[in-house]
C-alpha positions, 0 to 999 in steps of 0.5 A: 213665461217660464218658471222663475226660481227666485219668484216666491209666489211660484216657489210657494205654489210648487211646494204647497200646491196651492194657496191657503191663508195662514190667518183665516184658513181660506183658500184661493180657488185656482182656475188653472187647468195645468198639471198641479206643481208643473212649471205652467201650473206654478206660473199660472197659480202665482199670477192668480195669487198676485192678481187676487192680492194674496201675500207671500213673503219675499225671499230674504237677503240670503236667498232663503224663502218661507215656502209655507206662509201666505195670506189672503187679500183680506188678511194681508193688510199687515203682513207678518215678518217672514220666517224662513223655513226651507229654500225653494226649488233652486236650493233643492236642486243645488242640494241634490246635486251636492249630495245634500238634502232639503228638509221640510216638515210634513205630517203623518197620521197617528193610528189607533187614536180616538180622534184624528191626530197628525204628528209633525215629522221631518222629511227630505224632499225627493222630487215633486210630491215625494218625501222620505221620512227622516224623523224617528218615532219618539216613542214607538210603543206609544205612537203608531205612525201610519208611515215609518221612518225611512219610507218614501211617501207622497204628500198632499196639502191639507187644511188644519184648524190652525193653518195648512201643511203637507200630509203623507197620504201614500207609501211609495217605497218601504224603509230599506 
């Protein structure tokens, strides 16, 4: 078995580092012990999701994939229409080879707020769990982002009340 770039389950596992249901918020308790986001981990996680009856949208006719959406077996009885967000690992590799970049939405915590607030921002996927923030702060005097535009950050999946997303958790490189 090897990592299959056309397998939407494996691509989902690679980018989302897990399976969280967009409808009910439940998560798939993975049994794999391989290194997260490694080829072996993605293969095993994808297989576990299939066996458990989880739904991941297939690639569209142009090859693009919705890397974020998935539904647990209970919620997958009527799967949603796929809405392409970003391309999978193969597209990311092709984009990097051509000098282009693959953008994805991540979340940055807003500081100095009374409650936890997360700002969705655009980021370029660099490699694995590393992203460069490319969105500009819309009002730098009003919002204090934990990480700034241009910084390279490490991201991890996080469950929110209305789904899941990748959140910036660590600064790897300051903006130059």
